[in-house]
TORMARVEX-824833 format. One record per residue: x, y, z of N, C-alpha, C in turn. Coordinates in steps of 0.1 Angstrom, whole numbers, padded with zeros to 4 digits, always signed. Example, Ala and Ser with C-alpha at 12.3 -4.5 7.8 and 13.67 -1.06 7.14 Angstrom:
! TORMARVEX-824833
+0132-0057+0078+0123-0045+0078+0132-0033+0078;+0128-0022+0071+0137-0011+0071+0129+0000+0079;
This chain:
! TORMARVEX-824833
+0234-0215+0000+0235-0201-0005+0241-0201-0019;+0235-0193-0027+0240-0191-0041+0251-0180-0040;+0263-0185-0042+0274-0175-0040+0278-0168-0053;+0276-0174-0064+0279-0168-0077+0294-0166-0078;+0299-0161-0089+0313-0159-0091+0318-0146-0084;+0331-0145-0083+0337-0135-0075+0333-0121-0080;+0332-0120-0094+0330-0107-0100+0316-0104-0105;+0307-0114-0103+0293-0112-0107+0285-0106-0096;+0278-0095-0098+0270-0089-0088+0258-0098-0085;+0255-0099-0072+0244-0108-0068+0232-0100-0063;+0220-0106-0065+0208-0099-0061+0197-0110-0057;+0189-0106-0048+0178-0115-0044+0165-0108-0048;+0156-0115-0055+0143-0110-0060+0132-0116-0052;+0123-0107-0047+0111-0112-0041+0101-0116-0052;+0100-0129-0054+0092-0134-0066+0079-0138-0060;+0068-0131-0065+0055-0133-0060+0046-0142-0068;+0050-0145-0080+0042-0153-0089+0035-0144-0099;+0036-0130-0097+0030-0121-0107+0040-0117-0118;+0035-0110-0128+0043-0107-0139+0054-0096-0136;+0051-0087-0127+0060-0076-0124+0073-0081-0117;+0072-0090-0107+0084-0096-0101+0091-0105-0111;+0083-0112-0119+0090-0121-0129+0099-0113-0139;+0093-0102-0144+0101-0093-0153+0113-0087-0146;+0111-0084-0133+0122-0078-0125+0134-0088-0125;+0131-0101-0122+0141-0111-0122+0148-0112-0136;+0139-0112-0146+0145-0114-0160+0154-0102-0164;+0149-0090-0160+0158-0078-0164+0171-0078-0157;+0171-0082-0144+0184-0083-0137+0193-0094-0142;+0187-0105-0146+0195-0115-0152+0201-0111-0165;+0193-0104-0173+0198-0099-0186+0209-0089-0184;+0208-0081-0172+0219-0071-0169+0231-0077-0164;+0232-0090-0162+0244-0097-0157+0244-0101-0143;+0233-0099-0136+0233-0103-0121+0232-0118-0120;+0238-0122-0109+0236-0136-0104+0223-0135-0095;+0212-0140-0101+0199-0138-0095+0194-0150-0087;+0190-0148-0075+0182-0158-0068+0169-0153-0064;+0159-0161-0061+0146-0156-0058+0141-0163-0045;+0132-0155-0038+0125-0161-0026+0110-0157-0027;+0102-0167-0024+0088-0165-0024+0083-0164-0009;+0076-0153-0006+0072-0151+0007+0058-0156+0009;+0056-0165+0019+0042-0169+0022+0038-0161+0035;+0028-0152+0034+0025-0143+0045+0011-0146+0050;+0004-0155+0044-0010-0159+0049-0011-0174+0048;-0018-0180+0059-0019-0194+0059-0025-0200+0047;-0019-0211+0042-0023-0217+0029-0036-0225+0031;-0040-0228+0043-0052-0236+0045-0064-0227+0044;-0063-0214+0043-0074-0205+0040-0079-0208+0026;-0091-0212+0024-0096-0216+0011-0095-0205+0000;-0095-0193+0005-0094-0182-0005-0080-0176-0007;-0070-0183+0000-0057-0178-0002-0051-0184-0015;-0044-0175-0022-0039-0179-0035-0024-0183-0035;-0019-0185-0023-0005-0187-0021+0000-0199-0029;-0007-0210-0029-0003-0222-0036-0002-0220-0051;-0012-0213-0057-0012-0210-0071+0000-0200-0074;+0001-0190-0066+0012-0180-0068+0026-0187-0067;+0028-0196-0057+0040-0203-0056+0043-0211-0068;+0033-0218-0073+0035-0226-0085+0039-0217-0097;+0032-0205-0098+0036-0196-0109+0051-0191-0107;+0054-0188-0095+0068-0183-0092+0078-0194-0095;+0075-0207-0092+0084-0218-0095+0086-0219-0110;+0074-0218-0118+0075-0219-0132+0084-0208-0138;+0083-0196-0133+0091-0185-0137+0106-0187-0134;+0109-0192-0122+0122-0195-0118+0128-0206-0127;+0121-0216-0129+0126-0227-0138+0128-0221-0152;+0120-0213-0157+0121-0207-0171+0134-0199-0171;+0137-0191-0161+0148-0182-0161+0161-0190-0155;+0159-0202-0151+0170-0210-0146+0177-0203-0134;+0168-0199-0124+0173-0193-0112+0168-0200-0100;+0175-0201-0089+0170-0209-0077+0159-0201-0070;+0149-0209-0065+0138-0203-0058+0137-0210-0044;+0136-0202-0034+0133-0208-0020+0121-0201-0015;+0115-0207-0004+0103-0202+0002+0106-0198+0017;+0101-0186+0021+0102-0182+0035+0087-0180+0040;+0085-0186+0051+0072-0185+0058+0072-0174+0068;+0065-0163+0065+0064-0151+0074+0050-0149+0079;+0042-0160+0080+0028-0158+0084+0027-0153+0098;+0035-0157+0107+0034-0152+0121+0038-0138+0122;+0049-0134+0115+0053-0120+0115+0043-0111+0108;+0037-0116+0097+0026-0108+0091+0014-0106+0100;+0010-0117+0107-0001-0116+0116+0002-0106+0127;+0014-0107+0133+0017-0098+0144+0019-0084+0141;+0027-0082+0130+0031-0068+0127+0022-0060+0117;+0014-0067+0110+0005-0061+0100-0009-0063+0103;-0013-0076+0103-0028-0079+0104-0034-0075+0117;-0027-0078+0128-0032-0074+0142-0033-0059+0143;-0023-0052+0138-0023-0038+0138-0035-0032+0131;-0038-0038+0119-0049-0033+0111-0062-0036+0118;-0063-0048+0124-0075-0051+0132-0078-0041+0143;-0067-0037+0150-0068-0027+0161-0073-0014+0155;-0068-0011+0144-0071+0002+0137-0086+0002+0133;-0090-0009+0127-0104-0010+0123-0113-0009+0135;-0110-0016+0146-0118-0016+0158-0119-0002+0164;-0109+0006+0161-0110+0020+0166-0117+0029+0157;-0123+0024+0146-0130+0032+0136-0122+0038+0125;-0109+0034+0124-0101+0040+0114-0101+0030+0101;-0094+0035+0091-0093+0027+0079-0078+0025+0075;-0071+0015+0080-0057+0014+0078-0054+0010+0064;-0041+0011+0060-0036+0006+0047-0027-0005+0049;-0031-0018+0047-0023-0029+0049-0010-0030+0040;-0012-0025+0028+0000-0025+0019+0011-0016+0024;+0008-0005+0030+0019+0004+0035+0026-0003+0047;+0018-0009+0055+0024-0016+0067+0032-0029+0063;+0027-0035+0053+0034-0047+0048+0048-0044+0043;+0049-0033+0035+0062-0029+0030+0071-0025+0041;+0066-0018+0051+0074-0013+0062+0079-0025+0071;+0069-0033+0075+0072-0043+0085+0077-0057+0079;+0072-0060+0067+0075-0074+0062+0085-0073+0050;+0081-0068+0039+0090-0068+0027+0103-0062+0030;+0103-0050+0035+0116-0042+0038+0119-0042+0053;+0112-0051+0060+0115-0053+0074+0121-0066+0077;+0114-0076+0081+0119-0089+0084+0124-0096+0072;+0118-0094+0060+0123-0101+0048+0136-0096+0044;+0138-0083+0043+0150-0077+0040+0161-0081+0049;+0158-0080+0062+0168-0084+0072+0173-0099+0070;+0163-0107+0067+0167-0121+0064+0176-0122+0052;+0173-0114+0041+0182-0115+0030+0196-0109+0033;+0196-0098+0041+0209-0092+0044+0218-0102+0052;+0212-0109+0061+0219-0118+0071+0222-0131+0065;+0213-0137+0057+0214-0151+0052+0219-0151+0038;+0217-0141+0030+0221-0142+0016+0232-0131+0013;+0233-0121+0021+0243-0110+0019+0241-0104+0006;+0229-0101+0002+0226-0094-0011+0216-0083-0008;+0214-0075-0018+0203-0065-0018+0190-0072-0022;+0179-0065-0021+0166-0070-0024+0160-0062-0036;+0155-0069-0046+0148-0063-0058+0134-0067-0057;+0125-0058-0060+0111-0061-0061+0105-0055-0073;+0092-0059-0076+0085-0054-0088+0078-0041-0086;+0082-0033-0076+0075-0020-0074+0079-0010-0085;+0069-0002-0088+0071+0009-0098+0075+0022-0091;+0088+0023-0088+0095+0034-0081+0109+0034-0085;+0117+0044-0081+0131+0045-0084+0138+0049-0071;+0151+0045-0070+0160+0050-0059+0172+0057-0066;+0174+0069-0060+0186+0077-0065+0196+0078-0054;+0209+0075-0057+0219+0077-0047+0227+0089-0050;+0228+0098-0040+0235+0111-0041+0246+0111-0030;+0258+0107-0033+0268+0105-0023+0265+0093-0014;+0264+0095-0001+0260+0084+0008+0245+0086+0012;+0238+0094+0004+0223+0096+0007+0215+0090-0004;+0203+0085+0000+0194+0078-0009+0181+0085-0009;+0175+0087-0021+0162+0093-0023+0153+0083-0030;+0140+0084-0026+0130+0076-0033+0122+0085-0042;+0121+0080-0055+0114+0088-0065+0102+0080-0071;+0093+0087-0077+0082+0081-0084+0087+0073-0096;+0079+0062-0100+0081+0056-0112+0076+0064-0123;+0081+0062-0136+0077+0071-0147+0063+0068-0151;+0058+0056-0148+0044+0053-0152+0035+0059-0141;+0029+0071-0144+0021+0078-0134+0009+0070-0130;+0004+0060-0138-0007+0052-0134-0004+0040-0125;+0009+0037-0125+0014+0025-0117+0023+0029-0106;+0028+0042-0106+0038+0046-0095+0033+0041-0082;+0042+0034-0074+0039+0029-0061+0047+0035-0050;+0053+0046-0052+0061+0053-0042+0052+0056-0030;+0039+0058-0032+0030+0060-0021+0030+0049-0011;+0032+0037-0015+0032+0026-0006+0046+0023+0001;+0056+0031-0004+0069+0029+0001+0075+0040+0009;+0066+0050+0013+0071+0062+0020+0077+0060+0033;+0075+0048+0039+0081+0045+0052+0095+0039+0052;+0100+0038+0040+0114+0032+0039+0124+0042+0045;+0135+0037+0050+0145+0046+0056+0158+0044+0048;+0168+0051+0052+0181+0051+0044+0187+0038+0043;+0187+0030+0053+0193+0016+0053+0185+0008+0043;+0172+0008+0044+0164+0000+0035+0166+0004+0020;+0166+0017+0017+0168+0021+0004+0181+0018-0002;+0191+0018+0007+0205+0014+0003+0206+0000-0002;+0197-0008+0002+0197-0023-0001+0185-0026-0010;+0179-0017-0016+0167-0019-0024+0169-0015-0039;+0164-0023-0048+0164-0020-0062+0150-0022-0068;+0146-0013-0076+0133-0013-0083+0135-0012-0098;+0138-0022-0105+0141-0021-0119+0130-0017-0128;+0117-0018-0123+0106-0014-0132+0103+0000-0131;+0109+0008-0123+0106+0022-0121+0108+0031-0134;+0116+0026-0143+0118+0034-0155+0110+0028-0167;+0100+0020-0164+0092+0014-0175+0078+0017-0173;+0070+0017-0184+0056+0018-0184+0051+0003-0183;+0039+0002-0177+0033-0012-0175+0032-0019-0188;+0027-0013-0199+0026-0020-0212+0039-0026-0217;+0050-0019-0214+0064-0024-0217+0067-0036-0210;+0063-0037-0197+0065-0049-0189+0058-0061-0195;+0046-0059-0199+0038-0070-0205+0045-0075-0218;+0050-0065-0226+0057-0069-0238+0070-0076-0236;+0078-0072-0225+0090-0079-0222+0087-0093-0217;+0076-0095-0209+0072-0108-0205+0068-0117-0216;+0062-0112-0226+0058-0120-0238+0070-0123-0247;+0079-0113-0248+0092-0115-0256+0100-0126-0250;+0101-0127-0237+0109-0137-0230+0101-0150-0227;+0088-0150-0232+0080-0161-0230+0079-0166-0216;+0077-0156-0207+0076-0160-0193+0062-0167-0191;+0062-0177-0183+0049-0185-0182+0037-0178-0176;+0040-0166-0170+0029-0159-0164+0027-0145-0171;+0031-0145-0184+0031-0132-0191+0017-0126-0192;+0007-0134-0192-0007-0129-0194-0015-0129-0181;-0008-0133-0170-0015-0134-0157-0021-0120-0153;-0033-0121-0148-0040-0108-0144-0033-0102-0132;-0032-0089-0131-0026-0082-0120-0035-0084-0107;-0029-0086-0096-0037-0088-0084-0042-0074-0079;-0055-0074-0075-0061-0062-0070-0065-0064-0055;-0061-0075-0049-0064-0078-0036-0057-0069-0026;-0060-0071-0013-0054-0063-0003-0042-0070+0002;-0030-0065-0001-0017-0071+0003-0018-0086+0001;-0014-0094+0011-0014-0109+0009-0027-0115+0013;-0037-0108+0017-0050-0113+0021-0057-0118+0008;-0054-0112-0003-0060-0116-0016-0073-0109-0019;-0079-0114-0030-0091-0108-0035-0103-0115-0029;-0111-0107-0021-0122-0113-0015-0131-0102-0010;-0144-0105-0006-0153-0095-0001-0147-0091+0013;-0144-0078+0015-0136-0074+0026-0145-0074+0039;-0157-0069+0039-0165-0068+0051-0168-0082+0057;-0172-0092+0049-0174-0105+0055-0161-0111+0060;-0150-0108+0054-0137-0112+0059-0134-0106+0073;-0136-0093+0074-0133-0087+0087-0143-0092+0098;-0155-0096+0094-0165-0100+0104-0161-0113+0110;-0151-0120+0104-0145-0132+0110-0136-0129+0122;-0132-0117+0123-0122-0113+0133-0127-0102+0143;-0136-0094+0138-0141-0083+0147-0155-0084+0150;-0158-0080+0163-0172-0079+0167-0177-0065+0165;-0188-0063+0159-0193-0050+0156-0208-0049+0160;-0212-0037+0164-0226-0035+0168-0233-0028+0157;-0244-0034+0151-0252-0028+0141-0258-0015+0147;-0262-0006+0138-0267+0007+0142-0275+0013+0131;-0278+0026+0133-0287+0034+0124-0278+0041+0114;-0284+0042+0102-0279+0051+0091-0288+0063+0091;-0282+0075+0092-0289+0087+0091-0284+0097+0081;-0292+0106+0077-0288+0117+0069-0283+0129+0078;-0276+0139+0072-0272+0150+0081-0283+0157+0088;-0295+0156+0083-0306+0163+0090-0314+0153+0099;-0307+0143+0103-0312+0133+0113-0323+0124+0109;-0325+0123+0096-0335+0113+0091-0330+0099+0090;-0336+0090+0097-0332+0076+0096-0336+0069+0083;-0326+0063+0076-0329+0057+0063-0324+0043+0062;-0318+0037+0072-0314+0024+0071-0306+0019+0083;-0300+0007+0082-0293+0001+0093-0279-0003+0087;-0269-0001+0095-0255-0006+0091-0251-0018+0100;-0241-0025+0095-0236-0037+0102-0225-0034+0112;-0222-0022+0114-0211-0018+0123-0203-0007+0116;-0201+0005+0122-0195+0016+0116-0180+0012+0112;-0174+0003+0119-0160-0001+0116-0158-0007+0103;-0169-0011+0096-0168-0018+0083-0169-0008+0072;-0171+0005+0075-0173+0015+0064-0162+0025+0064;-0160+0032+0053-0150+0042+0053-0156+0055+0047;-0150+0066+0050-0155+0079+0045-0154+0079+0030;-0165+0084+0024-0166+0085+0009-0171+0072+0003;-0173+0062+0011-0178+0049+0005-0192+0051-0001;-0194+0044-0013-0206+0045-0020-0213+0031-0020;-0205+0021-0023-0211+0007-0025-0213+0001-0012;-0222-0009-0011-0224-0017+0001-0232-0011+0012;-0239+0001+0009-0247+0007+0020-0261+0001+0020;-0265-0005+0010-0278-0012+0009-0290-0003+0013;-0289+0010+0008-0301+0019+0010-0306+0024-0003;-0298+0025-0013-0303+0029-0026-0308+0043-0027;-0310+0048-0040-0315+0061-0042-0329+0063-0038;-0336+0051-0036-0350+0052-0033-0353+0060-0020;-0344+0062-0012-0346+0068+0001-0346+0084+0000;-0341+0089-0012-0340+0103-0013-0350+0109-0022;-0349+0122-0025-0358+0128-0034-0355+0124-0049;-0344+0118-0052-0341+0114-0065-0333+0101-0064;-0327+0096-0075-0320+0084-0075-0305+0085-0073;-0301+0097-0069-0286+0099-0067-0280+0090-0057;-0268+0085-0059-0262+0076-0049-0259+0082-0036;-0258+0074-0026-0255+0078-0012-0240+0076-0009;-0234+0085-0001-0220+0084+0003-0219+0085+0018;-0209+0078+0024-0206+0080+0038-0199+0093+0040;-0205+0102+0048-0198+0115+0050-0193+0117+0064;-0197+0108+0073-0193+0109+0087-0195+0096+0094;-0186+0092+0103-0188+0080+0112-0189+0085+0126;-0201+0084+0132-0203+0088+0146-0201+0076+0155;-0188+0075+0159-0184+0063+0167-0191+0064+0180;-0192+0075+0186-0198+0076+0200-0212+0071+0200;-0220+0074+0190-0234+0070+0189-0236+0058+0180;-0225+0053+0175-0226+0041+0166-0236+0044+0154;-0234+0055+0148-0243+0059+0137-0234+0062+0124;-0240+0059+0113-0233+0062+0100-0241+0073+0094;-0234+0084+0090-0241+0096+0084-0238+0095+0069;-0249+0096+0061-0247+0095+0047-0254+0107+0040;-0250+0110+0028-0256+0121+0020-0255+0118+0006;-0264+0124-0002-0265+0122-0017-0256+0132-0024;-0247+0138-0018-0239+0148-0024-0224+0143-0024;-0218+0141-0036-0205+0135-0036-0195+0144-0028;-0196+0157-0029-0187+0166-0022-0194+0173-0011;-0202+0166-0003-0209+0172+0008-0199+0179+0018;-0203+0190+0024-0194+0198+0033-0188+0189+0044;-0196+0179+0049-0191+0171+0060-0179+0163+0056;-0177+0161+0043-0166+0152+0039-0154+0160+0032;-0155+0173+0032-0145+0181+0026-0137+0188+0036;-0124+0187+0036-0115+0194+0045-0103+0199+0038;-0098+0211+0044-0085+0216+0039-0073+0213+0047;-0076+0207+0059-0064+0205+0068-0067+0193+0077;-0056+0188+0082-0057+0177+0092-0043+0176+0099;-0042+0167+0109-0030+0165+0116-0025+0151+0112;-0012+0149+0109-0006+0137+0106+0002+0132+0118;+0000+0120+0122+0008+0114+0133+0018+0104+0127;+0027+0099+0136+0037+0089+0131+0044+0094+0119;+0048+0106+0118+0055+0111+0107+0068+0104+0104;+0071+0101+0091+0083+0095+0087+0090+0103+0076;+0102+0107+0078+0110+0114+0068+0121+0105+0062;+0120+0102+0049+0130+0093+0043+0144+0097+0045;+0146+0110+0046+0160+0115+0048+0165+0112+0062;+0156+0109+0071+0160+0107+0085+0161+0120+0093;+0158+0131+0086+0159+0144+0093+0145+0151+0093;+0141+0155+0104+0128+0162+0106+0130+0177+0104;+0123+0183+0094+0125+0197+0092+0120+0205+0104;+0126+0217+0106+0122+0225+0117+0114+0238+0112;+0111+0238+0099+0104+0249+0093+0093+0243+0084;+0082+0251+0081+0072+0246+0072+0078+0242+0059;+0071+0231+0053+0076+0226+0040+0065+0228+0030;+0069+0234+0019+0060+0236+0008+0061+0223-0001;+0050+0217-0004+0052+0204-0010+0039+0200-0018;+0039+0189-0024+0027+0183-0030+0024+0170-0021;+0011+0166-0021+0008+0155-0013-0003+0147-0019;-0003+0134-0016-0014+0125-0020-0021+0120-0008;-0034+0120-0007-0041+0115+0004-0046+0101+0001;-0044+0096-0011-0047+0082-0015-0039+0079-0027;-0038+0066-0029-0030+0061-0041-0037+0065-0054;-0028+0069-0063-0032+0074-0077-0039+0087-0077;-0040+0094-0065-0046+0107-0066-0035+0117-0072;-0040+0127-0079-0031+0137-0085-0025+0145-0073;-0013+0149-0075-0006+0157-0065-0014+0169-0061;-0015+0172-0048-0022+0183-0042-0012+0193-0036;-0013+0205-0039-0004+0215-0033-0008+0217-0018;+0003+0217-0010+0000+0218+0005+0012+0224+0012;+0010+0228+0024+0020+0233+0033+0020+0225+0046;+0031+0219+0049+0032+0210+0061+0040+0217+0072;+0035+0217+0084+0042+0224+0095+0045+0213+0106;+0057+0210+0109+0060+0200+0119+0055+0205+0133;+0050+0196+0141+0046+0198+0154+0054+0189+0164;+0050+0190+0177+0057+0181+0186+0052+0167+0185;+0058+0157+0192+0054+0143+0193+0053+0137+0179;+0063+0140+0171+0064+0133+0158+0051+0134+0150;+0045+0146+0150+0033+0148+0142+0035+0161+0134;+0026+0164+0125+0026+0176+0117+0012+0180+0113;+0011+0193+0111-0002+0199+0106+0000+0201+0091;-0010+0197+0083-0009+0199+0068-0022+0207+0064;-0019+0217+0056-0030+0225+0050-0029+0224+0035;-0040+0221+0028-0040+0220+0014-0045+0233+0008;-0041+0236-0004-0046+0248-0011-0061+0246-0015;-0065+0234-0018-0078+0231-0022-0084+0221-0012;-0097+0222-0009-0104+0212+0000-0102+0198-0006;-0100+0188+0003-0098+0174+0000-0110+0166+0004;-0113+0157-0004-0125+0148-0001-0121+0136+0007;-0128+0133+0017-0127+0121+0025-0112+0118+0030;-0107+0128+0037-0095+0126+0045-0098+0116+0056;-0093+0104+0055-0097+0092+0063-0087+0088+0073;-0091+0089+0086-0082+0085+0097-0077+0070+0095;-0064+0069+0096-0058+0056+0094-0051+0055+0081;-0055+0063+0071-0049+0063+0058-0037+0073+0058;-0028+0072+0048-0016+0080+0048-0017+0092+0039;-0011+0103+0043-0008+0114+0034+0007+0113+0031;+0010+0112+0018+0024+0110+0014+0029+0123+0007;+0041+0128+0010+0046+0141+0006+0056+0140-0005;+0056+0149-0014+0065+0149-0026+0070+0164-0028;+0081+0164-0034+0086+0177-0041+0091+0172-0055;+0083+0175-0065+0086+0170-0078+0084+0155-0078;+0093+0148-0083+0092+0133-0083+0097+0126-0070;+0104+0134-0062+0110+0129-0049+0099+0127-0039;+0099+0115-0033+0090+0112-0021+0098+0116-0009;+0092+0125-0001+0098+0130+0012+0095+0121+0023;+0083+0115+0024+0079+0107+0035+0064+0109+0037;+0059+0108+0049+0045+0110+0051+0041+0107+0065;+0027+0106+0067+0022+0104+0080+0008+0099+0080;+0002+0095+0091-0011+0089+0092-0021+0100+0096;-0033+0100+0089-0043+0110+0091-0050+0108+0104;-0051+0119+0111-0060+0120+0123-0069+0132+0122;-0081+0130+0127-0091+0141+0126-0096+0144+0140;-0101+0157+0142-0106+0160+0155-0118+0152+0159;
């Protein structure tokens, strides 16, 4: 264990091999912290498309450059049980889960944070673009100042204990500033491309990947007026609002306008598509949220006037949320929302403060 000096604050950084976590470690070291780092391996390295070995090599190069110790923790079993299996069940039920939300809840700020608290007795710093504010003995999660990179949406399931042991040094920076800091410090991964993959599964074609784990029944693609125009590989592989990968093309309609998934008929194993981006079947002003989580730990007993995001990087949407029984809530938006997707999260805000959120369910 890296004990540091008696008066030097200690911190553990989740070092992923990317530039954001690298700059996080560098900023904390510049601020006078005794920094140690841990690389999480959450997907089997024998998967030929897994980038863990490259990422670990990059993380080690950063650690060597900053002269900080790096260790590795294997959480593949925990990730499979707590995140991946859950997502497979959700896909099989016809929903579209968000692995990144579940990974933060169950892995990064779940088993990983508990490991750090028990084995290292430090707090955890990550490269998320968000901020934590302490008011007395209460902790609030707030957006990062970079509106294009703010990641509070993925952190809405954190609780008071987790926030009390979390630091997000990048929350007060814009992404271009982080790149400049990385170059100034000559970090070995300063120009490394940001990952756009799904959590720790990486960047790959998602449908073929899921087909390795889920059995699906091919079926008919229809228009809302019942015209058959193609075949799908299984409704579980598609999401509401999806445009790409339908393999039907504009040739099936009166013009070359693109097709969009506007409904998934699970009972009849049919995919309903239309050539209207905002087709009435895909527009809704309300839904029910299950598995509600309030960061404060207190469930309100009256309607909450708030802003909400139904997907990452969406502009805030004015809404009213009314708590229901069974840890669920009803949310009504001022304006119709496109593609409210079962399994995805609606995250609630008041100004920059993230209040919490829940999982979308539809009748």
